[in-house]
PAZAPA-4460 file (N, C-alpha, C; in steps of 0.05 Angstrom, whole numbers, plus 32768, in hexadecimal, padded with zeros to 4 digits):
% residues 67
    n_x    n_y    n_z   ca_x   ca_y   ca_z    c_x    c_y    c_z   seq   type   mol
   7F13   982B   942D   7F1D   9845   9436   7F07   9859   9436     1      X     A
   7F08   986A   944A   7EF4   987F   944D   7F03   989A   944B     2      X     A
   7EF8   98AD   943C   7F04   98C7   943A   7EF2   98DC   9447     3      X     A
   7EFF   98ED   9457   7EEF   9902   9465   7F00   991B   9468     4      X     A
   7EF3   9932   9468   7F00   994B   946D   7EF5   9958   9486     5      X     A
   7F07   9961   9497   7F00   996E   94B0   7F0A   998B   94B0     6      X     A
   7EFB   999D   94BC   7F04   99B8   94C1   7F12   99B9   94DB     7      X     A
   7F2B   99C4   94DB   7F3B   99C5   94F4   7F45   99E1   94F7     8      X     A
   7F41   99EC   950F   7F4A   9A08   9515   7F68   9A08   951B     9      X     A
   7F78   9A0F   9506   7F95   9A0F   9507   7F9F   9A2C   9502    10      X     A
   7FB6   9A33   950D   7FC0   9A4E   950A   7FDB   9A50   94FD    11      X     A
   7FEB   9A3A   94FE   8007   9A3D   94F4   8012   9A21   94EC    12      X     A
   802A   9A21   94E2   8037   9A08   94DA   803C   99F6   94F2    13      X     A
   803F   9A02   9509   8042   99F1   9521   8029   99E1   9527    14      X     A
   8012   99EC   9522   7FF9   99DE   9525   7FF8   99C6   9511    15      X     A
   8000   99CB   94F9   8000   99B6   94E4   8013   999F   94ED    16      X     A
   802A   99A6   94F7   803D   9992   94FF   8033   9981   9517    17      X     A
   8026   998E   952A   801B   997F   9541   8006   996C   9538    18      X     A
   7FF4   9975   9526   7FDF   9963   951C   7FEB   994D   950C    19      X     A
   7FFD   9953   94FB   800A   993F   94E9   8018   992A   94FA    20      X     A
   8026   9932   950F   8034   991E   9520   801F   990C   952D    21      X     A
   8009   9917   9537   7FF5   9906   9544   7FE8   98F3   9530    22      X     A
   7FE2   98FC   9518   7FD6   98EB   9504   7FE8   98D5   94FB    23      X     A
   8002   98DB   94F9   8015   98C6   94F0   8017   98AF   9504    24      X     A
   800E   98B3   951C   8010   989E   9530   7FF6   988E   9532    25      X     A
   7FE2   9894   9522   7FC8   9886   9522   7FC8   9873   950A    26      X     A
   7FC9   9859   950F   7FCB   9846   94F9   7FB3   9846   94E6    27      X     A
   7F9C   984E   94F1   7F83   984D   94E0   7F83   9863   94CB    28      X     A
   7F94   9877   94CE   7F96   988C   94BA   7FA9   9883   94A4    29      X     A
   7F9E   9880   948C   7FAE   9877   9475   7FBD   988E   9468    30      X     A
   7FAF   98A4   9464   7FBB   98BC   9457   7FAE   98D4   9464    31      X     A
   7FBC   98EA   9463   7FB0   9903   946C   7FBD   991B   945E    32      X     A
   7FAF   9930   945C   7FB9   9949   9451   7FAE   9960   9462    33      X     A
   7FC0   9971   946B   7FB8   9987   947C   7FBC   99A1   946C    34      X     A
   7FA7   99B1   946A   7FA9   99CC   945D   7FA5   99E1   9472    35      X     A
   7FBB   99EF   9478   7FB9   9A05   948B   7FA8   9A1C   9480    36      X     A
   7FAC   9A21   9466   7F9D   9A37   9459   7F7F   9A32   9459    37      X     A
   7F77   9A1A   9454   7F5A   9A13   9454   7F50   9A0B   946F    38      X     A
   7F62   9A07   9482   7F5B   99FE   949D   7F4D   99E3   949C    39      X     A
   7F57   99D1   948B   7F4A   99B7   9487   7F5E   99A0   9489    40      X     A
   7F53   998A   9491   7F62   9971   9493   7F53   995C   9482    41      X     A
   7F60   9951   946E   7F54   993C   945E   7F60   9922   9466    42      X     A
   7F4F   990E   946B   7F58   98F4   9475   7F4F   98DD   9463    43      X     A
   7F5F   98C9   9461   7F57   98AF   9457   7F59   989B   946E    44      X     A
   7F43   9891   9477   7F42   987F   948E   7F3E   9862   9486    45      X     A
   7F49   9850   9495   7F44   9834   9491   7F27   982E   9495    46      X     A
   7F1A   983B   94A8   7EFE   9836   94AF   7EF3   9850   94BB    47      X     A
   7EDC   9858   94B3   7ED0   9871   94BD   7ECA   9870   94DB    48      X     A
   7EC9   9857   94E6   7EC4   9854   9503   7ED9   9861   9514    49      X     A
   7EF1   9866   9509   7F07   9872   9518   7F06   9890   9518    50      X     A
   7EF3   989C   950A   7EF2   98B9   9508   7EF0   98C7   9523    51      X     A
   7EDF   98BD   9534   7EDC   98CA   954E   7EF6   98C9   955E    52      X     A
   7F05   98B4   955C   7F1F   98B1   9569   7F32   98C7   955F    53      X     A
   7F33   98CB   9545   7F45   98DE   9538   7F3D   98FA   9540    54      X     A
   7F23   9900   9540   7F1A   991B   9548   7F22   9920   9565    55      X     A
   7F1F   990C   9576   7F26   990F   9593   7F44   9915   9596    56      X     A
   7F55   9907   9586   7F72   990B   9588   7F78   9928   9580    57      X     A
   7F6C   9932   956B   7F71   994E   9562   7F67   9962   9577    58      X     A
   7F4F   995D   9581   7F44   996F   9596   7F55   996F   95AF    59      X     A
   7F61   9957   95B6   7F72   9956   95CD   7F8C   9966   95CA    60      X     A
   7F93   996C   95B1   7FAA   997D   95AB   7FA2   999B   95AF    61      X     A
   7F88   99A0   95B2   7F7F   99BC   95B7   7F73   99C9   959E    62      X     A
   7F6C   99B9   958A   7F60   99C5   9572   7F42   99BF   9571    63      X     A
   7F33   99D2   9566   7F17   99CF   9561   7F13   99C0   9546    64      X     A
   7F02   99AC   9546   7EFE   999C   952E   7EE0   999B   9528    65      X     A
   7ED9   999E   950E   7EBE   999B   9505   7EBD   998B   94EB    66      X     A
   7EA7   997E   94E7   7EA4   996E   94CE   7E99   997F   94B8    67      X     A
***
């Protein structure tokens, strides 16, 4: 398992719900925690090679993501 934290530009609970729904559909994501207050997403991934895919999914939802 790989653990990583990403910074995600979120504004409301709706943002959190959209990201959460998308992450729940990605089998390579084992666990995740989204902090609206910190504007962060903590992930446990099956393999770090899937990180770019996950970032792309979040960006496709309209959010800015940085490592």
